[in-house]
C-alpha positions in Angstrom: 5.4 -16.9 -11.1 4.8 -15.1 -7.9 7.4 -15.0 -5.2 5.9 -15.9 -2.0 7.4 -15.1 1.6 9.1 -18.0 3.0 8.0 -17.5 6.7 4.4 -16.5 6.2 2.7 -17.2 2.9 -0.1 -15.4 1.8 -1.6 -18.5 0.4 -1.3 -20.2 3.8 -3.6 -19.9 6.8 -4.1 -16.2 6.3 -6.6 -16.6 3.8 -9.8 -18.4 5.0 -11.5 -19.3 1.7 -15.2 -19.7 1.8 -16.7 -23.2 1.7 -17.6 -24.1 -1.8 -21.0 -24.2 -3.4 -22.9 -27.4 -3.2 -22.7 -29.9 -6.2 -19.2 -28.8 -7.1 -16.6 -31.6 -8.0 -13.7 -31.7 -5.7 -11.3 -31.0 -8.7 -13.1 -27.9 -9.6 -12.8 -26.6 -6.2 -9.1 -27.3 -6.1 -8.5 -25.5 -9.3 -10.7 -22.6 -8.2 -8.8 -22.4 -4.9 -5.5 -22.5 -6.4 -6.6 -19.6 -8.9 -7.9 -17.5 -5.9 -4.8 -18.2 -3.8 -2.6 -17.0 -6.6 -4.7 -13.9 -7.1 -4.5 -13.0 -3.5 -0.9 -13.7 -3.5 -0.6 -10.9 -5.9 -0.9 -12.5 -9.2 -3.1 -11.4 -12.1 -6.0 -13.3 -13.3 -3.8 -14.5 -16.3 -1.2 -15.8 -13.7 -4.1 -17.4 -11.8 -5.4 -19.0 -14.8 -2.0 -20.6 -15.7 -1.3 -21.6 -12.2 -4.7 -23.5 -12.0 -4.9 -24.7 -15.5 -7.7 -22.4 -17.0 -7.5 -21.4 -20.5 -8.1 -17.6 -19.9 -8.3 -15.1 -17.2 -12.0 -15.0 -17.6 -12.4 -18.6 -17.1 -10.3 -18.5 -13.9 -12.5 -15.7 -12.5 -15.7 -17.5 -13.7 -14.2 -20.8 -12.1 -13.6 -19.1 -8.8 -17.0 -17.5 -8.9 -18.7 -20.7 -9.5 -16.9 -22.8 -7.1 -17.6 -20.1 -4.2 -20.8 -18.4 -5.4 -19.0 -15.1 -5.8 -15.5 -13.8 -5.8 -14.4 -14.1 -2.1 -13.5 -10.9 -0.2 -10.7 -10.6 2.2 -11.7 -8.9 5.5 -9.5 -6.0 6.5 -7.3 -7.5 9.0 -6.4 -10.4 6.7 -5.9 -7.8 3.9 -3.5 -5.8 6.2 -1.6 -8.9 7.1 -1.4 -9.9 3.4 0.2 -6.6 2.5 2.5 -6.8 5.6 3.7 -10.0 3.9 4.0 -8.5 0.3 6.1 -5.5 1.8 8.4 -8.1 3.5 9.0 -9.8 0.1 9.7 -6.6 -1.5 12.0 -5.5 1.3 14.1 -8.6 0.9 14.4 -8.1 -2.6 15.3 -4.5 -2.3 17.9 -5.4 0.3 19.4 -7.6 -2.2 19.4 -4.8 -5.0 21.0 -2.3 -2.6 23.8 -4.8 -1.7 24.3 -5.2 -5.6 24.4 -1.4 -5.9 21.4 -1.5 -8.3 20.1 1.9 -9.4 17.0 3.0 -7.9 17.2 0.4 -5.0 17.5 3.0 -2.2 14.5 5.0 -3.6 12.5 1.6 -3.7 13.7 1.0 -0.1 12.3 4.4 1.1 9.0 3.9 -0.8 8.6 0.4 0.7 9.4 1.6 4.1 6.8 4.7 3.8 4.3 2.4 2.7 4.8 0.0 5.8 4.7 3.1 8.1 1.6 4.2 6.5 0.1 0.6 6.8 0.7 0.3 10.6 0.1 4.1 11.3 3.6 4.7 12.4 3.7 8.3 10.8 0.6 9.6 12.2 1.0 12.8 14.3 1.2 12.1 18.1 -1.1 15.1 18.9 -3.1 17.7 16.7 -3.8 21.1 18.3 -6.4 23.3 16.6 -6.6 26.9 17.6 -8.8 29.7 16.8 -7.1 33.1 17.5 -8.8 36.1 18.6 -9.0 38.9 16.3 -6.6 40.9 18.6 -3.9 38.0 18.3 -4.5 37.9 14.6 -3.8 41.5 14.2 -0.8 41.3 16.7 0.5 38.6 14.7 0.0 40.6 11.3 1.8 43.5 12.8 4.9 41.3 13.7 5.1 39.9 10.2 4.8 43.1 8.5 7.5 44.7 10.7 9.7 41.9 10.0 9.3 41.9 6.3 8.9 45.2 5.4 12.2 46.8 4.2 13.5 50.0 6.0 14.0 52.7 3.3 16.2 55.5 3.8 15.6 58.8 2.2 18.7 60.6 0.4 18.7 64.0 -0.9 19.8 63.6 -4.5 20.6 67.4 -4.6 23.0 67.4 -1.8 26.6 66.9 -1.9 
């Protein structure tokens, strides 16, 4: 079964499912809706089939497609909110694992935090400045680098005492 966040469920108001196709029974729509919500909450099609009472993942997919005319798509903002909710669930699990000192918990926490930062654009650079140096500036810089990295060689007379 799928863990869902307690405060904001991905199967809740976040997911506006499309209206059902005409001439579809209410029971079929309810099963298709349950399968789709399970799928969007992070379940596999096999799990969606089990939750909704379909015999196979293919039947669950077919049921959703029949009920709604196509597999519904989630718009970008709803999908971003869904992933925020999923990261919240994962963060709570990782915090519990860190408290239990489970191996890999800190690594998982860093990955979740990084993913959350990427999702919300928190790790984007403040400002990117591009510069095209002149030939003179480039030659001057190369001279500085060569001077700093070239070893100083002292000559010795091997025949003197």
